[in-house]
C-alpha positions in Angstrom: -60.3 54.1 165.3 -62.7 56.7 164.0 -63.1 57.0 160.3 -61.2 60.1 159.0 -63.3 62.9 157.8 -64.1 62.9 154.0 -65.6 65.3 151.6 -69.4 65.1 151.5 -70.6 62.8 148.7 -67.4 60.7 148.7 -69.1 57.6 150.1 -72.0 57.9 147.5 -69.4 58.2 144.7 -67.6 55.1 146.0 -70.9 53.2 146.3 -71.7 54.1 142.6 -68.5 52.5 141.4 -69.1 49.4 143.6 -72.5 48.9 142.0 -71.0 49.4 138.5 -68.4 46.8 139.2 -71.0 44.3 140.5 -72.7 44.3 137.0 -69.9 42.5 135.1 -69.1 40.4 138.1 -72.7 39.1 138.1 -72.5 38.3 134.4 -69.3 36.3 135.0 -71.0 34.4 137.8 -74.0 33.7 135.6 -71.7 32.3 132.9 -69.9 30.1 135.3 -73.1 28.8 136.9 -74.7 27.9 133.6 -71.5 26.4 132.1 -71.0 29.0 129.3 -67.7 29.4 127.5 -66.5 32.7 129.0 -62.9 32.4 128.0 -63.1 35.1 125.3 -64.9 37.6 127.5 -63.1 36.9 130.8 -60.4 39.6 130.4 -63.0 42.2 129.4 -65.4 41.6 132.2 -62.7 41.3 134.8 -61.0 44.4 133.5 -64.1 46.5 133.8 -64.8 45.1 137.3 -61.3 45.9 138.5 -61.5 49.4 137.2 -64.8 50.0 139.0 -63.7 48.4 142.3 -60.3 50.0 142.3 -61.8 53.3 141.5 -64.3 52.9 144.4 -61.4 52.1 146.9 -59.3 55.1 145.7 -62.3 57.5 145.9 -63.2 56.3 149.4 -59.6 56.2 150.7 -57.9 59.3 149.3 -58.5 63.0 148.8 -59.1 65.4 145.9 -57.1 63.7 143.2 -59.0 60.4 143.7 -62.3 62.1 142.8 -60.9 62.8 139.3 -60.1 59.0 139.2 -63.7 58.3 140.2 -65.0 60.4 137.3 -62.6 58.7 134.9 -63.5 55.3 136.2 -67.2 56.0 135.9 -66.8 57.2 132.3 -64.7 54.2 131.3 -67.1 51.6 132.9 -70.2 53.4 131.5 -68.8 53.5 128.0 -67.5 49.9 128.1 -70.8 48.5 129.2 -73.5 51.0 128.1 -75.3 48.1 126.4 -76.3 46.7 129.7 -79.0 49.4 129.8 -80.9 47.4 127.2 -81.5 44.8 129.8 -83.9 47.2 131.6 -86.5 46.3 128.9 -86.6 42.7 130.2 -87.3 42.8 134.0 -88.1 39.1 134.0 -84.6 38.2 132.8 -82.6 38.5 136.0 -79.1 38.4 134.6 -80.0 41.0 132.0 -82.1 43.3 134.1 -79.9 43.5 137.2 -76.7 44.5 135.4 -78.9 47.1 133.7 -79.8 48.7 137.1 -76.2 48.4 138.3 -73.7 49.4 135.7 -74.8 52.6 133.9 -76.8 54.0 136.9 -73.8 53.2 139.2 -71.4 54.9 136.8 -73.6 58.0 136.5 -73.9 58.1 140.3 -70.1 57.8 140.7 -69.5 60.7 138.2 -72.1 63.0 139.7 -71.1 62.3 143.3 -67.4 62.6 142.5 -68.0 66.1 141.1 -70.1 67.0 144.1 -67.4 65.8 146.4 -64.8 68.0 144.6 -67.0 71.0 145.2 -67.7 70.0 148.8 -63.9 69.7 149.4 -63.3 73.2 148.0 -65.9 74.5 150.5 -64.4 72.5 153.4 -67.5 70.4 153.9 -65.9 67.3 155.5 -67.9 64.7 157.5 -67.0 61.8 159.7 -70.0 59.8 158.3 -72.7 60.2 155.7 -75.0 63.0 156.6 -78.3 64.5 155.4 -78.6 64.3 151.6 -75.7 61.9 151.2 -77.1 59.4 153.7 -80.6 59.5 152.2 -79.0 59.1 148.7 -77.2 56.0 149.8 -80.3 54.6 151.5 -82.4 55.2 148.4 -79.9 53.8 146.0 -79.4 50.6 148.0 -83.1 50.2 148.7 -84.1 50.6 145.0 -81.4 48.2 143.8 -82.4 45.6 146.3 -86.1 46.0 145.6 -85.7 45.8 141.8 -83.4 42.8 142.0 -85.8 40.9 144.2 -88.7 41.7 141.8 -86.7 40.6 138.8 -85.7 37.4 140.6 -89.3 36.7 141.5 -90.5 37.4 137.9 -87.8 35.1 136.5 -88.6 32.3 138.8 -92.4 32.4 138.8 -93.5 33.9 135.5 -91.1 32.6 132.9 -92.9 30.3 130.4 -92.1 26.6 130.3 -93.4 24.1 127.8 -93.2 20.3 127.3 -91.4 18.9 124.3 -93.9 16.0 124.1 -96.3 17.9 121.7 -93.5 19.1 119.4 -92.2 17.5 116.3 -88.7 19.0 116.7 -86.5 20.8 119.2 -84.3 23.9 118.9 -82.0 24.8 121.8 -80.3 28.1 122.5 -77.1 27.7 124.5 -73.9 29.7 125.0 -75.2 32.4 122.7 -75.6 30.0 119.9 -78.3 27.8 118.3 -77.7 24.1 118.7 -77.2 23.4 115.0 -75.7 25.1 112.0 -79.0 24.5 110.2 -82.5 23.1 110.8 -85.1 21.5 108.7 -88.7 21.5 109.9 -92.0 20.7 108.4 -94.5 23.4 107.4 -97.2 23.7 110.0 -95.2 21.7 112.6 -94.6 22.6 116.2 -91.1 23.3 117.5 -90.0 23.1 121.1 -87.7 26.0 121.7 -85.6 26.0 124.9 -83.3 28.8 126.2 -80.6 27.1 128.2 -78.8 30.4 128.8 -79.3 32.7 131.8 -79.7 35.7 129.4 -82.5 36.9 127.2 -82.7 35.6 123.6 -85.2 35.9 120.8 -86.3 33.2 118.3 -86.8 35.5 115.2 -87.5 34.6 111.6 -88.4 37.7 109.7 -89.7 35.9 106.6 -92.1 33.8 108.7 -93.3 36.6 110.9 -91.9 34.8 114.0 -90.5 36.9 116.8 -90.6 35.2 120.2 -88.7 36.4 123.3 -87.2 33.9 125.8 -85.9 34.9 129.2 -83.2 32.8 130.8 -84.4 29.2 131.5 -87.7 29.5 129.6 -89.1 27.4 126.9 -92.1 27.6 124.4 -93.8 25.8 121.6 -93.5 27.7 118.3 -95.7 26.9 115.4 -94.0 27.1 112.0 -96.2 28.8 109.3 -96.9 26.8 106.1 -94.5 28.8 104.0 -91.8 26.5 102.6 -88.4 28.1 102.0 -85.0 28.8 103.5 -84.8 31.5 106.2 -82.4 33.1 108.7 -83.2 32.2 112.3 -81.6 34.7 114.7 -81.6 36.3 118.1 -82.2 40.1 117.8 -80.0 41.3 120.7 -77.0 39.1 119.7 -77.0 39.5 115.9 -75.5 42.5 114.2 -76.0 41.5 110.5 -79.2 39.6 109.8 -78.6 39.5 106.0 -75.2 38.0 106.3 -74.6 36.6 109.8 -71.0 36.1 110.9 -69.4 33.8 113.4 -70.0 36.2 116.2 -73.7 36.5 115.4 -76.3 34.3 117.1 -77.9 33.0 113.9 -78.5 29.9 111.9 -80.5 28.7 108.9 -83.9 27.1 109.0 -85.5 25.3 106.0 -89.3 24.8 106.0 -90.4 21.9 103.9 
């Protein structure tokens, strides 16, 4: 059976929402693969994904009214997960970067293409399959997403730093958006093996010691502690909202240099 004619740009609008829904889906998959506790975030990410995928189906399947649904779905998904755009700054961190190229760009494509589809419907521009600009748009979007995802995966696999714990005097692990201990005591001038067991980007930051090291998922480094005794806040920049007084939801701990 031939596909019924649709307003031009309908398929691109639907594709945008599918891409936006793949972002939270990928983050959930990463959490499951790496054994993270996703119980608190499961409803949020599933809800965002359902809105995106359901919106994509409605836009593709139905007529004029569904394009308004597509615009609304794009706005809701974009507002709920706008922060994924910060992952674009870390192309070597696959599970940060790829949601960054999926969610907000997908939502914006869905909004823009849904508006274009509404205008096309008013002018009676219906097509049996993607044509001209819409076809090229779909090809460009899919090609760019695939290329950028492959580049990010290659960078994550082949350029992420790894170190050996043998030369370090102590170890600090980052797992499940937390540091391994509530507090650490390390010797001044000593070397610390820092390991990011999460699939997401974290930082090892101590403002008072001028330490600010970035760690993509699965990476590890040796960090040398300056000879400045005292008690400091050790935190991750992207996942700490209050450095001065970190709360339970902040990725932060205390480090004492002796």
